[in-house]
N, C-alpha and C positions, 0 to 999 in steps of 0.2 A: 287822558288819551295816550300820552307818552308812556304811562305806566302799563296800560293795556297792551300797547305795541311791544314793549319790552318783554312782558310776560308771554305774549304770543311768539315772539322770537325765541325765547327760551324753550317753549313747548316744541317748536319746530326743530330746534337743535337737538332736544332730547330724543325726538322721534328719529331724526337722522342718525344719531349715535346708536340707537337701538337697532336700526336697519343695518348699519355697518357691522354691528356685533353679530347679528343673525347671519349676515352674508359672508362671514369670515371664511377665507379659503386657506386650508392648511395642508401641507404635504412635505415631501422631501425627495432628494435624489442622492444616488451613491457618489456622484462626482459632478460638480457644477462647472467644470471647465468648458464644456460645449453646450450643455442644455441645463435649464433650470425650470422647475415646476413652481407654480404659484398662481396668483390672481391674474387673469387675462387683462391686458392693458390696451390692446388694439381694438378700436371702435370705428372701423372703416370698412367699406365694402360689405362682405358677408360676415365679418367678425363682430363679436359682442364683448365689451369689456365687463369686468366684475365677476366673471365665471372662473371655474377651474381651467387653467391653461398651462401652456409651456412655451418657453422661448429657446431659440437656438442661435448660436453665434455663427454668422456667415459673412461673406464679403459685403452683402448689402443689408443685413439685418443684425440687430443687437439682441443679446440675450434678454434684455429687459423688455423687448417688444414681444410680449407673450400673447398668443392667440388661443381662443377657447377650443376645448376638445369637442364641445357640442357640434360646432361646424365641421371640424376635422373628421368627425365620425360620419357625417353625412357625405362628405367629399370622398370617403374611402369605405365602401361597404365591408361588412365583417365577413370573415371566413367561417369554416366549419366549426371552429373553436369559439366563435364570437369575438375574435380578435381582428381589429382593423390594422392594415399595414399601409403606410404612406411613404412612398419613395420619391426622391427628387430625380430629375427635375419635374416640377409641377407645371402643367400647361397653363400658366398665368403670366401675362406679359409685364404687368406693372403692379407691385415692384418685382424685381428679379428674385424668383423663388428657387433658383438652382443652388446646389451645394448644401441643401438642408439635411442630407443624410437620410436614414431609414428609421421610421417610427413604427413600432408595433404596440398597440394599446387596446385596452378593453374597459368596459364600464362595469362598475359594481352595482348590480341591481338596476333600479330606475333612478337612482340619485345622480346628482352632478358630481360623480366620483369616478376617477380614472386611474389606471395603473399600467405600466408597460416598460419598454426598453427603447433605447436609441443607440445606433451605431453609425459609423461613418459611411459604410457601404453595405450593411447587412451581411448575410451569410456568404461564404462559409466561415469567414474569419472573424466577423463582428468586431472590427477594430474600434478601440475607444468606447466600448460598450458601456452604457450607463442605464441603470434601472431607476424608476421613479414612481411616485404615487401622489395624488393631489385630489382634493375635493372640497365642496362647500359644506361646512359643518351644520348650517341651519340651527335648529334649536336643540341639538344633541346634548349640550351641557346641562340644559334644564330638564331633560327627559331621560338621562342615562338610567338604565335599570339598576336597582340596588340589591336584587336577589334573583335566584333562579339561574338556570343554564339555558343558553341559546346556541343552536348549531348554525353555522354559516357555510353554505356551499361555496367553495373557494376555487378560483382559477389562478394558476401561476404562469408567468411568462418568463421563459429563459431560452435565449438563442432561438427565437421563434421561427417556425415555418408551419404552414397549415397542417393541422393534425397532431402537433406535438405539444399542445398546451398541457400543463400539469393540472390535475383536478383532485379534490379531496374535501375534507371537512375540518374547520377550526371550531372549537367549542369555547365559548365565553362563559365562565362561571362568575356571574356578577355578585354572588355571595362571597366567594373566595378571592375575587379580583384577579382572575387568571385567564389567559388565553392559551390554548394548547391544541395540538393536532398535527396533521401532515397532509401533503398533497404531492402527487407524482404522475409520471407518464409511463411507468413500466421500466424505465431506465434510471431516471433521476428522481429521488424522493427528498423533499424538503420538510423538515420538522420544525415546529415552532413551540417554544415554551416561554411565555412572557407574563408579566404582571401588569394589571390595569391601574392607571393613576388618572383620575378625572375621566376624560374621554380619549386618552392616549394609552398605548401599551408599549412595553419594551422588555427585552429579555434576550434569550439565546436562540440560536438557530443551528440546525444540523443539515448536512447534505451527504447523501450516499448515492453512488452510482457504480458502474462496473469498473471505473478507474480507481475508486477509493472512497474516502470520506473526508469531511472537513467540519470544523466547528466555527460558528460565526455569531452574529448578533441579529436581532429582529427588532423592528420599530414599526409603528403604525398608528392609525386613528380609527375611531368609530365615527360614523356620519349619519345625519338624518334623525328624525324623530324616533325616540325609543331605540336608538342605535340600530337603525334599519340596515346599515351596511358597514363594512370595514374595508380598509386597504392598507397596505404596508409594503415593506421590503425586507428580505433577508440578504445580508452581505457578509462576505468572507474575505478577510484581509489575507492577501497572498494567494488567494484562489478565486479571483473575480469571475472565472467562468461559471461558478456556482451562483453568483449573484442573481436573485430572482425577485421580481415584483409580483404581488398577489393582491387579490381583492375578491369580495363576494357579498352576498346578501343573505338575510334570514331565510 
């Protein structure tokens, strides 16, 4: 009886470990001084833990207190670009949600995958702006394509206001393990040229606008079954105004 109980416990532990692996949340941010993307930890009120989320450092909240984007998206309807903008103070009495800054974020397809930017007070100056991406990987590691090309319709977020989202196409060549393409808004154009390793990609980025150009780096992830979506960011050391979060789906 004890042996059977022990075997059952091992089976439950194995299933739990598998569930945790499948529910892995992966992402990043350009600067984690004020915000950090990762697994949501708040499981109270309307919030759900274990999803793609973000935390912000305020007088009453800790950066480790991450809330899920799924609820935040419901709280703030999307604009013409499909981008949600959430500004403080939020009309919630407890806990104190004031001083959270301004979030502009969007979803990549139908996956629990999100990308966007945060700044202290929004436009026009976008002080302390940070770009980020985060999502639940699901079974992407087991179902990553190994051949063929796939086009992803991509949206980019950079110093967002309704109507100025960047748009374009990134092409993943799963035979050559590359991701390349560009997206823009008629003023700013971001180019991506990266290599795929596992379900991640990294490489170079370029930015061109009427003020000039810059070279930077790109990082990102594929998410969902058969790499249904992708998200990432392009960052430019010394030219952070060009920093851009992006995401999209097949």
